[in-house]
C-alpha positions as CSV (number, residue, x, y, z in Angstrom):
1,X,43.1,-152.0,-46.3
2,X,46.0,-149.6,-46.7
3,X,46.0,-150.0,-50.4
4,X,42.3,-149.3,-50.6
5,X,42.7,-146.1,-48.5
6,X,45.6,-144.9,-50.7
7,X,43.6,-145.4,-53.8
8,X,40.7,-143.5,-52.4
9,X,43.0,-140.7,-51.3
10,X,44.5,-140.5,-54.8
11,X,41.1,-140.5,-56.3
12,X,40.0,-137.7,-54.0
13,X,43.0,-135.6,-54.8
14,X,42.4,-136.0,-58.4
15,X,38.8,-134.7,-57.9
16,X,40.1,-131.7,-55.9
17,X,42.6,-130.8,-58.6
18,X,40.0,-131.0,-61.2
19,X,37.7,-128.7,-59.2
20,X,40.6,-126.2,-58.7
21,X,41.3,-126.2,-62.3
22,X,37.8,-126.0,-63.4
23,X,36.3,-123.5,-60.8
24,X,36.7,-119.8,-60.3
25,X,39.5,-118.7,-58.1
26,X,37.0,-116.9,-55.8
27,X,35.5,-120.3,-54.9
28,X,38.6,-122.2,-54.4
29,X,38.7,-121.6,-50.6
30,X,36.1,-124.3,-49.6
31,X,37.9,-126.8,-51.8
32,X,41.2,-126.2,-50.2
33,X,39.7,-126.3,-46.7
34,X,38.4,-129.8,-47.4
35,X,42.0,-130.9,-47.8
36,X,42.9,-129.8,-44.3
37,X,39.7,-131.2,-42.8
38,X,40.4,-134.6,-44.2
39,X,42.7,-137.3,-42.8
40,X,45.9,-136.3,-41.0
41,X,48.9,-135.5,-43.3
42,X,46.5,-135.6,-46.3
43,X,47.7,-132.2,-47.3
44,X,51.3,-133.4,-47.8
45,X,50.1,-136.1,-50.1
46,X,47.9,-133.6,-51.9
47,X,51.0,-131.3,-52.2
48,X,52.9,-134.1,-53.7
49,X,50.1,-134.7,-56.1
50,X,49.9,-131.0,-56.8
51,X,53.6,-130.8,-57.5
52,X,53.3,-133.6,-59.9
53,X,50.4,-132.0,-61.7
54,X,52.3,-128.7,-61.8
55,X,55.3,-130.4,-63.4
56,X,52.9,-131.9,-65.9
57,X,51.4,-128.6,-66.7
58,X,54.9,-126.9,-66.7
59,X,55.9,-129.4,-69.4
60,X,52.7,-128.7,-71.3
61,X,53.3,-125.0,-70.8
62,X,56.8,-125.4,-72.0
63,X,55.6,-127.2,-75.0
64,X,53.0,-124.6,-75.4
65,X,55.5,-121.7,-75.0
66,X,57.8,-123.2,-77.4
67,X,54.9,-123.4,-79.7
68,X,53.8,-119.9,-79.0
69,X,57.3,-118.2,-78.3
70,X,57.0,-115.9,-81.2
71,X,53.6,-114.8,-80.1
72,X,54.9,-114.2,-76.6
73,X,57.7,-112.0,-77.9
74,X,55.1,-110.1,-79.8
75,X,53.0,-109.8,-76.7
76,X,56.0,-108.4,-74.7
77,X,56.6,-105.9,-77.3
78,X,53.1,-104.8,-77.1
79,X,53.3,-104.7,-73.3
80,X,56.3,-102.4,-73.4
81,X,54.2,-100.2,-75.5
82,X,51.6,-100.2,-72.8
83,X,54.2,-99.4,-70.1
84,X,54.0,-95.6,-70.6
85,X,50.3,-95.8,-70.2
86,X,50.7,-97.9,-67.1
87,X,53.1,-95.3,-65.6
88,X,50.6,-92.5,-66.4
89,X,47.9,-94.6,-64.8
90,X,50.1,-95.1,-61.7
91,X,50.5,-91.4,-61.3
92,X,46.8,-91.0,-61.5
93,X,46.3,-93.7,-58.9
94,X,48.8,-92.2,-56.6
95,X,47.2,-88.8,-56.9
96,X,43.8,-90.3,-56.3
97,X,45.2,-92.1,-53.2
98,X,46.6,-88.9,-51.9
99,X,43.4,-87.1,-52.3
100,X,41.6,-90.0,-50.7
101,X,43.9,-89.9,-47.7
102,X,43.4,-86.1,-47.3
103,X,39.6,-86.6,-47.4
104,X,39.8,-89.5,-44.9
105,X,41.9,-87.5,-42.4
106,X,38.9,-85.2,-41.5
107,X,36.7,-88.3,-41.2
108,X,39.2,-89.8,-38.9
109,X,39.3,-86.7,-36.7
110,X,35.6,-86.6,-36.5
111,X,35.6,-90.3,-35.7
112,X,38.0,-89.6,-32.8
113,X,35.7,-86.8,-31.6
114,X,32.7,-89.1,-31.7
115,X,34.7,-91.6,-29.6
116,X,35.6,-88.9,-27.1
117,X,31.9,-87.8,-26.9
118,X,30.8,-91.3,-26.4
119,X,33.3,-91.7,-23.5
120,X,32.0,-88.4,-22.0
121,X,28.4,-89.6,-22.3
122,X,29.4,-92.8,-20.6
123,X,31.1,-90.9,-17.8
124,X,28.2,-88.5,-17.5
125,X,25.7,-91.4,-17.2
126,X,27.9,-92.9,-14.5
127,X,28.1,-89.6,-12.7
128,X,24.4,-89.1,-12.8
129,X,23.9,-92.6,-11.5
130,X,26.3,-92.0,-8.6
131,X,24.8,-88.5,-7.9
132,X,21.3,-90.1,-7.7
133,X,22.7,-92.2,-4.9
134,X,24.5,-89.2,-3.2
135,X,21.8,-86.6,-3.5
136,X,19.4,-88.2,-0.9
137,X,22.3,-88.3,1.5
138,X,23.1,-84.7,1.0
139,X,19.4,-83.7,1.2
140,X,19.1,-85.6,4.5
141,X,22.2,-83.9,5.8
142,X,20.9,-80.5,4.7
143,X,17.6,-81.4,6.4
144,X,19.6,-82.3,9.5
145,X,21.2,-78.9,9.5
146,X,17.9,-77.1,9.1
147,X,16.4,-79.1,12.0
148,X,19.4,-78.2,14.2
149,X,19.0,-74.5,13.2
150,X,15.3,-74.5,14.0
151,X,16.0,-76.4,17.3
152,X,14.0,-79.5,16.3
153,X,16.5,-81.7,18.0
154,X,14.3,-84.8,18.4
155,X,13.6,-84.8,14.7
156,X,17.3,-84.2,14.0
157,X,18.2,-87.3,16.0
158,X,15.7,-89.3,13.9
159,X,17.3,-87.9,10.7
160,X,20.8,-88.9,12.1
161,X,19.5,-92.4,12.6
162,X,18.3,-92.7,9.0
163,X,21.5,-91.3,7.7
164,X,23.6,-93.8,9.7
165,X,21.4,-96.9,8.9
166,X,20.1,-96.2,5.4
167,X,21.7,-93.5,3.4
168,X,25.4,-93.4,4.3
169,X,26.0,-97.1,3.8
170,X,24.9,-96.8,0.2
171,X,27.7,-94.3,-0.6
172,X,30.2,-95.0,2.2
173,X,33.1,-95.2,-0.3
174,X,33.1,-91.4,-0.7
175,X,35.1,-89.1,1.5
176,X,32.3,-86.6,2.2
177,X,30.2,-89.5,3.6
178,X,33.0,-90.5,5.9
179,X,33.2,-86.9,7.1
180,X,29.5,-86.9,7.7
181,X,29.7,-90.1,9.6
182,X,32.5,-88.7,11.8
183,X,30.5,-85.5,12.5
184,X,27.3,-87.3,13.6
185,X,28.6,-88.3,17.1
186,X,29.8,-84.7,17.6
187,X,26.4,-83.4,16.6
188,X,24.7,-85.7,19.1
189,X,26.8,-84.4,21.9
190,X,26.0,-80.8,20.8
191,X,22.3,-81.7,20.9
192,X,22.6,-83.1,24.3
193,X,24.4,-80.0,25.5
194,X,21.9,-77.7,23.9
195,X,18.9,-79.5,25.2
196,X,20.4,-79.6,28.7
197,X,21.1,-75.9,28.5
198,X,17.4,-75.4,27.5
199,X,16.4,-77.5,30.5
200,X,18.5,-75.4,32.8
201,X,16.9,-72.2,31.4
202,X,13.5,-73.8,31.9
203,X,14.3,-74.7,35.5
204,X,15.5,-71.1,36.1
205,X,12.3,-69.7,34.5
206,X,10.0,-72.0,36.4
207,X,11.7,-71.0,39.6
208,X,10.9,-67.3,38.8
209,X,7.3,-67.9,37.6
210,X,6.1,-70.6,40.0
211,X,4.4,-67.9,42.1
212,X,2.3,-67.0,39.1
213,X,1.3,-70.6,38.6
214,X,0.5,-71.0,42.3
215,X,-1.5,-67.7,42.3
216,X,-3.6,-69.0,39.4
217,X,-4.2,-72.4,41.0
218,X,-5.1,-70.9,44.4
219,X,-7.4,-68.4,42.8
220,X,-9.2,-71.2,41.0
221,X,-9.4,-73.1,44.3
222,X,-10.9,-70.1,46.0
223,X,-13.4,-69.7,43.1
224,X,-14.2,-73.4,43.5
225,X,-15.0,-73.0,47.2
226,X,-17.0,-69.8,46.6
227,X,-19.0,-71.4,43.8
228,X,-19.6,-74.5,45.8
229,X,-20.9,-72.4,48.7
230,X,-23.2,-70.7,46.2
231,X,-24.3,-74.0,44.9
232,X,-25.1,-75.2,48.4
233,X,-27.1,-72.1,49.1
234,X,-29.0,-72.2,45.8
235,X,-29.6,-76.0,46.2
236,X,-31.3,-75.3,49.5
237,X,-33.7,-72.8,47.7
238,X,-34.3,-75.2,44.7
239,X,-32.3,-73.2,42.1
240,X,-30.2,-75.1,39.5
241,X,-26.7,-74.1,38.7
242,X,-24.0,-75.4,36.3
243,X,-21.6,-77.9,37.9
244,X,-18.3,-76.3,38.9
245,X,-15.1,-76.8,36.9
246,X,-12.4,-79.4,37.7
247,X,-9.9,-77.9,40.1
248,X,-6.8,-79.6,38.8
249,X,-7.4,-78.4,35.2
250,X,-5.6,-81.2,33.5
251,X,-7.9,-80.9,30.6
252,X,-9.3,-77.7,29.0
253,X,-12.6,-77.1,30.6
254,X,-14.7,-74.1,31.4
255,X,-15.1,-72.3,34.7
256,X,-18.4,-70.8,35.9
257,X,-17.7,-67.3,37.2
258,X,-21.1,-66.8,38.6
259,X,-24.5,-65.6,37.6
260,X,-25.1,-61.9,36.6
261,X,-28.7,-60.7,37.0
262,X,-30.0,-58.1,34.5
263,X,-32.2,-55.4,36.0
264,X,-34.6,-55.3,33.0
265,X,-35.1,-58.9,32.0
266,X,-33.9,-60.7,35.1
267,X,-32.3,-63.4,32.9
268,X,-29.2,-65.2,34.0
269,X,-26.0,-65.0,31.8
270,X,-23.2,-67.4,32.2
271,X,-19.7,-66.0,31.8
272,X,-17.5,-68.8,30.7
273,X,-13.8,-68.5,30.3
274,X,-11.1,-71.0,29.6
275,X,-9.5,-72.3,32.7
276,X,-5.8,-71.5,32.8
277,X,-3.7,-74.6,33.5
278,X,0.0,-75.2,34.2
279,X,0.3,-76.0,30.5
280,X,-1.1,-72.6,29.6
281,X,1.2,-70.7,31.9
282,X,4.4,-72.7,31.4
283,X,6.1,-73.9,28.2
284,X,7.1,-77.5,29.1
285,X,8.6,-78.2,25.6
286,X,12.2,-78.0,26.9
287,X,11.4,-80.8,29.3
288,X,9.7,-82.9,26.7
289,X,12.4,-82.3,24.1
290,X,15.2,-83.0,26.5
291,X,13.5,-86.2,27.8
292,X,12.9,-87.4,24.2
293,X,16.5,-86.6,23.2
294,X,18.0,-88.4,26.2
295,X,15.7,-91.3,25.6
296,X,16.7,-91.7,22.0
297,X,20.3,-91.4,23.0
298,X,19.9,-94.2,25.6
299,X,20.8,-91.9,28.5
300,X,17.3,-91.3,30.0
301,X,18.4,-92.4,33.5
302,X,21.0,-89.6,33.6
303,X,18.4,-87.0,32.6
304,X,15.9,-88.3,35.2
305,X,18.5,-88.2,38.0
306,X,19.6,-84.7,37.0
307,X,16.0,-83.4,36.8
308,X,15.0,-84.8,40.2
309,X,18.2,-83.5,41.8
310,X,17.6,-80.0,40.5
311,X,14.0,-80.0,41.5
312,X,14.9,-81.1,45.0
313,X,17.3,-78.2,45.3
314,X,14.6,-75.8,44.0
315,X,12.1,-77.3,46.5
316,X,14.4,-76.4,49.3
317,X,14.8,-72.8,48.0
318,X,11.0,-72.4,47.6
319,X,10.5,-73.6,51.2
320,X,12.8,-70.9,52.6
321,X,10.7,-68.1,53.9
322,X,11.5,-64.4,54.0
323,X,12.7,-63.1,57.3
324,X,9.8,-60.6,57.6
325,X,7.1,-62.9,56.1
326,X,5.0,-62.7,59.3
327,X,4.6,-58.9,59.0
328,X,2.1,-58.8,56.2
329,X,-0.3,-61.3,54.6
330,X,1.4,-60.7,51.2
331,X,4.5,-62.3,52.6
332,X,2.5,-65.5,53.4
333,X,0.7,-65.3,50.1
334,X,3.9,-65.2,48.1
335,X,5.3,-68.1,50.1
336,X,2.2,-70.2,49.5
337,X,2.0,-69.2,45.8
338,X,5.6,-70.4,45.2
339,X,5.0,-73.7,46.9
340,X,1.7,-74.4,45.1
341,X,3.3,-73.4,41.8
342,X,6.2,-75.8,42.4
343,X,3.9,-78.8,43.1
344,X,1.4,-77.9,40.3
345,X,4.3,-78.1,37.9
346,X,5.5,-81.4,39.4
347,X,2.0,-82.8,39.2
348,X,1.8,-81.8,35.5
349,X,5.2,-83.4,34.8
350,X,4.0,-86.5,36.7
351,X,1.0,-87.0,34.4
352,X,2.4,-85.6,31.2
353,X,5.6,-87.6,31.1
354,X,5.9,-91.3,31.8
355,X,8.5,-92.0,34.4
356,X,10.4,-88.7,34.6
357,X,9.0,-88.3,38.1
358,X,7.1,-90.9,40.0
359,X,4.4,-90.7,42.6
360,X,6.8,-91.9,45.2
361,X,9.2,-89.0,44.2
362,X,6.5,-86.4,44.5
363,X,5.2,-87.8,47.7
364,X,8.7,-87.7,49.1
365,X,9.0,-84.0,48.1
366,X,5.6,-83.2,49.5
367,X,6.3,-84.9,52.9
368,X,9.6,-83.0,53.1
369,X,7.9,-79.8,52.1
370,X,5.0,-80.3,54.5
371,X,7.3,-80.7,57.5
372,X,9.2,-77.6,56.5
373,X,5.9,-75.6,55.9
374,X,4.5,-76.6,59.2
375,X,7.7,-75.6,61.0
376,X,7.8,-72.3,59.2
377,X,4.2,-71.4,59.8
378,X,4.4,-72.5,63.5
379,X,7.4,-70.2,64.0
380,X,6.2,-67.2,62.0
381,X,2.6,-67.3,63.3
382,X,3.9,-67.1,66.8
383,X,5.2,-63.6,65.9
384,X,1.8,-62.4,64.8
385,X,0.0,-60.2,67.3
386,X,-2.7,-58.9,64.9
387,X,-5.8,-61.1,64.9
388,X,-6.8,-59.9,61.4
389,X,-3.4,-61.0,60.1
390,X,-3.8,-64.4,61.8
391,X,-7.3,-64.8,60.3
392,X,-6.0,-64.0,56.9
393,X,-3.2,-66.5,57.4
394,X,-5.8,-69.1,58.3
395,X,-7.8,-68.4,55.2
396,X,-4.6,-68.7,53.1
397,X,-3.7,-72.0,54.7
398,X,-7.2,-73.3,54.0
399,X,-7.0,-72.3,50.3
400,X,-3.5,-73.6,50.1
401,X,-4.6,-76.9,51.6
402,X,-7.7,-77.2,49.3
403,X,-5.6,-76.4,46.3
404,X,-3.0,-79.0,46.9
405,X,-5.6,-81.5,48.0
406,X,-7.3,-81.0,44.6
407,X,-4.0,-82.2,43.0
408,X,-3.9,-85.3,45.2
409,X,-1.6,-84.2,48.0
410,X,-2.5,-85.2,51.6
411,X,-3.1,-82.1,53.7
412,X,-4.4,-83.5,57.0
413,X,-1.4,-82.2,58.8
414,X,-2.1,-78.7,57.6
415,X,-5.6,-78.8,59.1
416,X,-4.1,-80.1,62.4
417,X,-1.7,-77.1,62.3
418,X,-4.8,-74.8,62.0
419,X,-5.7,-75.9,65.5
420,X,-2.4,-74.5,66.8
421,X,-3.0,-71.4,64.7
422,X,-6.5,-71.1,66.2
423,X,-5.0,-71.1,69.7
424,X,-2.6,-68.3,68.5
425,X,-5.6,-66.5,67.0
426,X,-7.5,-66.7,70.2
427,X,-4.5,-65.4,72.1
428,X,-4.3,-62.4,69.8
429,X,-8.0,-61.8,70.1
430,X,-7.8,-61.9,73.9
431,X,-5.0,-59.3,73.8
432,X,-7.0,-57.1,71.5
433,X,-10.1,-57.4,73.6
434,X,-8.1,-56.7,76.8
435,X,-7.3,-53.3,75.3
436,X,-10.9,-52.9,74.3
437,X,-12.2,-53.7,77.8
438,X,-9.6,-51.3,79.4
439,X,-10.7,-48.5,77.1
440,X,-14.3,-49.1,78.0
441,X,-13.6,-49.1,81.7
442,X,-11.5,-45.9,81.4
443,X,-14.2,-44.1,79.5
444,X,-17.1,-45.2,81.8
445,X,-18.5,-42.6,84.2
446,X,-19.7,-45.4,86.6
447,X,-23.1,-43.8,86.8
448,X,-26.6,-45.3,86.0
449,X,-27.5,-44.8,82.3
450,X,-30.0,-42.0,81.9
451,X,-32.7,-42.5,79.2
452,X,-34.8,-39.6,78.2
453,X,-37.1,-41.2,75.6
454,X,-38.5,-44.5,74.6
455,X,-36.1,-44.6,71.6
456,X,-33.1,-44.3,73.8
457,X,-34.5,-47.0,76.1
458,X,-35.0,-49.3,73.1
459,X,-31.5,-48.6,71.9
460,X,-30.0,-49.6,75.1
461,X,-32.2,-52.7,75.4
462,X,-31.3,-53.7,71.8
463,X,-27.7,-53.7,72.8
464,X,-28.1,-55.4,76.2
465,X,-30.8,-57.9,77.4
466,X,-32.1,-55.8,80.2
467,X,-35.6,-56.5,81.7
468,X,-37.0,-54.9,84.8
469,X,-40.7,-54.6,85.2
470,X,-40.5,-51.8,87.8
471,X,-38.2,-49.6,85.7
472,X,-40.3,-50.3,82.6
473,X,-43.3,-48.9,84.5
474,X,-41.5,-45.7,85.4
475,X,-42.0,-42.6,83.3
476,X,-39.3,-40.9,81.3
477,X,-36.8,-39.7,82.0
478,X,-35.5,-42.6,84.1
479,X,-32.2,-44.3,84.9
480,X,-31.1,-47.8,84.3
481,X,-29.1,-49.4,87.2
482,X,-26.0,-50.3,85.2
483,X,-23.5,-47.9,83.7
484,X,-22.6,-47.4,80.1
485,X,-19.8,-50.0,80.1
486,X,-22.3,-52.9,80.6
487,X,-23.9,-52.9,77.1
488,X,-20.5,-52.1,75.6
489,X,-18.9,-55.1,77.3
490,X,-21.8,-57.3,76.3
491,X,-21.6,-56.1,72.7
492,X,-17.8,-56.6,72.6
493,X,-18.2,-60.2,73.9
494,X,-20.6,-60.9,71.0
495,X,-18.1,-59.3,68.6
496,X,-15.4,-61.6,70.1
497,X,-17.7,-64.6,69.5
498,X,-18.2,-63.5,65.9
499,X,-14.4,-63.0,65.5
500,X,-13.7,-66.4,67.0
501,X,-16.3,-68.0,64.7
502,X,-14.6,-66.6,61.6
503,X,-11.6,-68.8,62.3
504,X,-13.8,-71.9,62.5
505,X,-15.2,-71.4,59.0
506,X,-13.9,-73.7,56.3
507,X,-12.1,-76.0,58.7
508,X,-14.3,-79.0,57.7
509,X,-15.4,-79.4,61.3
510,X,-18.8,-80.4,62.6
511,X,-21.2,-77.9,64.3
512,X,-20.6,-79.5,67.6
513,X,-16.9,-79.0,67.4
514,X,-17.4,-75.4,66.3
515,X,-19.8,-74.8,69.2
516,X,-17.3,-76.3,71.6
517,X,-14.5,-74.1,70.3
518,X,-16.6,-71.0,70.5
519,X,-17.6,-71.7,74.1
520,X,-14.1,-72.5,75.2
521,X,-12.7,-69.3,73.6
522,X,-15.6,-67.3,75.2
523,X,-14.8,-68.8,78.6
524,X,-11.2,-67.8,78.2
525,X,-12.3,-64.2,77.4
526,X,-14.5,-64.1,80.5
527,X,-12.4,-65.9,83.0
528,X,-9.0,-64.6,82.0
529,X,-9.2,-61.3,80.0
530,X,-12.3,-59.7,81.4
531,X,-11.6,-61.0,84.9
532,X,-8.1,-59.5,84.8
533,X,-9.4,-56.2,83.5
534,X,-12.0,-56.1,86.3
535,X,-9.4,-56.9,89.0
536,X,-7.0,-54.3,87.7
537,X,-9.9,-51.8,87.5
538,X,-10.9,-52.5,91.1
539,X,-7.3,-52.0,92.3
540,X,-6.9,-48.6,90.7
541,X,-6.4,-45.8,93.2
542,X,-8.9,-43.4,91.6
543,X,-11.7,-45.8,91.9
544,X,-13.8,-44.7,94.9
545,X,-16.6,-46.3,96.9
546,X,-19.2,-45.0,94.5
547,X,-17.4,-46.5,91.5
548,X,-16.9,-49.8,93.4
549,X,-20.6,-50.0,94.1
550,X,-21.4,-49.4,90.5
551,X,-18.9,-52.1,89.5
552,X,-20.7,-54.5,91.7
553,X,-24.0,-53.6,90.1
554,X,-22.5,-53.9,86.6
555,X,-21.0,-57.4,87.3
556,X,-24.5,-58.5,88.5
557,X,-26.1,-57.6,85.3
558,X,-23.3,-59.1,83.2
559,X,-23.6,-62.3,85.2
560,X,-27.3,-62.4,84.4
561,X,-26.6,-61.8,80.7
562,X,-24.4,-64.9,80.5
563,X,-27.3,-67.1,79.7
564,X,-28.2,-64.9,76.7
565,X,-24.6,-65.3,75.5
566,X,-25.1,-69.1,75.6
567,X,-28.3,-68.7,73.6
568,X,-26.4,-66.5,71.2
569,X,-23.8,-69.2,70.6
570,X,-26.5,-71.8,70.2
571,X,-28.3,-69.8,67.6
572,X,-25.0,-69.4,65.6
573,X,-24.0,-73.1,65.7
574,X,-27.5,-74.7,65.9
575,X,-26.2,-77.0,68.6
576,X,-28.6,-77.7,71.4
577,X,-27.2,-76.9,74.9
578,X,-28.5,-80.3,76.0
579,X,-25.9,-82.0,73.9
580,X,-23.8,-84.3,76.0
581,X,-20.4,-82.8,75.1
582,X,-21.5,-79.2,75.0
583,X,-19.2,-76.9,77.0
584,X,-21.0,-74.6,79.4
585,X,-20.1,-71.0,80.0
586,X,-18.5,-70.8,83.3
587,X,-17.8,-67.1,83.2
588,X,-20.3,-66.6,86.1
589,X,-17.4,-67.1,88.5
590,X,-15.6,-64.2,86.9
591,X,-18.3,-61.7,88.0
592,X,-18.7,-63.3,91.4
593,X,-14.9,-63.0,92.0
594,X,-15.1,-59.4,90.8
595,X,-17.9,-58.6,93.2
596,X,-16.0,-60.2,96.0
597,X,-12.9,-58.2,95.1
598,X,-15.0,-55.0,94.9
599,X,-16.6,-55.7,98.3
600,X,-13.1,-56.4,99.8
601,X,-11.9,-53.1,98.3
602,X,-14.9,-51.3,99.7
603,X,-14.1,-52.7,103.1
604,X,-10.4,-51.7,102.8
605,X,-11.1,-48.2,101.5
606,X,-13.8,-47.7,104.2
607,X,-11.5,-48.7,107.0
608,X,-8.7,-46.6,105.6
609,X,-11.0,-43.6,105.5
610,X,-12.2,-44.2,109.1
611,X,-8.6,-44.5,110.2
612,X,-7.8,-41.2,108.4
613,X,-10.6,-39.4,110.2
614,X,-9.5,-40.7,113.6
615,X,-5.8,-40.0,113.0
616,X,-6.5,-36.5,111.8
617,X,-8.7,-35.6,114.9
618,X,-7.3,-33.4,117.5
619,X,-8.9,-34.5,120.7
620,X,-8.6,-32.7,124.1
621,X,-7.6,-35.7,126.2
622,X,-7.3,-33.6,129.4
623,X,-11.0,-32.5,129.5
624,X,-12.5,-33.0,133.0
625,X,-16.0,-33.8,131.7
626,X,-18.0,-33.9,128.5
627,X,-19.5,-30.6,127.4
628,X,-22.5,-32.5,125.8
629,X,-21.4,-31.9,122.3
630,X,-19.7,-34.4,119.9
631,X,-16.4,-33.7,118.4
632,X,-16.5,-32.1,115.0
633,X,-14.2,-34.8,113.7
634,X,-16.7,-37.5,114.8
635,X,-19.5,-35.5,113.2
636,X,-17.6,-35.4,109.9
637,X,-17.0,-39.2,110.2
638,X,-20.7,-39.9,110.8
639,X,-21.7,-37.7,107.9
640,X,-19.2,-39.5,105.6
641,X,-20.5,-42.9,106.7
642,X,-24.1,-41.7,106.2
643,X,-23.4,-40.6,102.7
644,X,-21.5,-43.8,102.0
645,X,-24.2,-46.1,103.2
646,X,-26.6,-44.1,101.2
647,X,-24.6,-45.2,98.1
648,X,-24.9,-48.8,99.2
649,X,-28.7,-48.5,99.0
650,X,-28.3,-48.7,95.2
651,X,-27.2,-52.3,95.4
652,X,-29.7,-55.0,94.9
653,X,-31.3,-56.3,98.0
654,X,-29.5,-59.6,97.9
655,X,-26.1,-57.7,97.7
656,X,-26.6,-55.0,100.3
657,X,-23.9,-56.2,102.7
658,X,-20.3,-55.3,103.7
659,X,-17.7,-57.6,105.3
660,X,-16.8,-57.1,108.9
661,X,-13.3,-58.2,108.0
662,X,-11.4,-59.2,105.0
663,X,-13.5,-61.4,102.7
664,X,-11.0,-64.2,102.8
665,X,-11.3,-64.5,106.5
666,X,-14.9,-64.0,107.4
667,X,-18.3,-64.0,105.6
668,X,-19.8,-60.6,104.9
669,X,-22.5,-59.0,107.1
670,X,-25.6,-57.3,105.8
671,X,-25.7,-53.5,106.1
672,X,-28.2,-51.8,108.3
């Protein structure tokens, strides 16, 4: 096997040597490569074979050289001849090479420039790529700055969130992004501080302008009541009217200001205007903005606690009245306007924001405010001595209660307070009418009213319900038995009833309750005020027997007129006197007591006068016998008594009597 392989290898080497010898030198490479790709160490054996072949050729060359030596010498000689030309050619080649190097140096420089440009282009492309990642971050940060400058803090917080979660992580390796990320928490704190500052400004502003909000709300409530009254009246006559606007005004609606009649066409024109709401009068954006900001920052509870705490403080300030509030109705109006404005704002906040304030919080504020309001009104109304001011206060309380009731606040305690104010109002009325009665009694001449004509008689009868068939049959001129004070007193009692009725309006009470209140207040006027004035009048020193007799006559007619006063009240309230719980006028006792007091005063003054006559008489106690003539003092006394008794004849037949002693001890005796 080894021998066979050796023979094959030798044969292959022979073939390769033949190929090398026979082929072109340019193609000898593949042939030589086959030697190295063959069996291991084959190239050594090939080299040995090659050396042997070379030696053979060398021997042949030597033989050939020996044979051609002379020709070689000749060739060398010729080559030497060519040497000069070769040197010349070498110089030319060197010069050509130099020129070629010089020409290639510019190409090399340009090649380096091209390489540098290619590097710049690569860097620029990389820069553009990175800038495309950074530009959105910078744009968002610029947008954030613009939002902060324009005070769009809620949008700024959203932008910060996008920066932190989306944009900055893409290019977080850059220093400017790290600076941005470090600034964002500081900007959040600045936004919190700025929004809280805006909220404080809002709270201060709303504190100053709450009276304007309250004034608008109360005016709308008053228009609401007025319009509803008109609707009720027109409904009773069959006229149609447009429904009234919503009181709370939480949505933009239209208010009906009334109907204006044109003289020429008689057509109705509706004047509609947009209802002003709390949103129209107050800019609530600081509250919304601050609420959103604290919500986004996860600190909503802190904001809610701060807002509620501040509003509680403001509520206490609003509820503090001015020291002289009771002196004018404007003081009460400003007080009510501020309170209404405060709770209108809270009601708007309650419905416009979810959870900033709760119904429980507003109810707590209202209950606290209601207790304070009632205490303040109870105190200040007690200082009022002007019934007109008390009446205006009542109207303000009613409008105040109706306004807040329209916003859902319970106001029953305010209407209960009005009953206390009604008592105070009645007291001021009684004081006012006491002065009126005293003035009437002072200006009265205590003489029968003379009437010259039918017109004068009708004028008196229209003021006082006087009916006497005998006097009506008499010719003019004639005299009515009562003095001028009787129709004046009767008229003033009716005026008192009207004044008392004014307070009962809009109290949401039934006709029976109003009738009962009118009768009770009228009873107080008769039994306390008028009775006191009559008693004081009777006790005055300048009131003589004639005046006392006229007072008795006057009280008789006033007593008879009481039933007309009851009818007057019945006509006002439309409550039948036969109603079970109807209060009766018991002022009759007032006039009976006044007559008894006048009779007693007549008795006292008559006895005093008789005592004066007897004490002043100078009798001759030592006279032996009568001279048949009465003493002049006794004649004067008899004349005085005769004229006095003549005055008593003006009394009605049922009242012509005088007491024989003090009225409290014995019954009166009829006069002769």
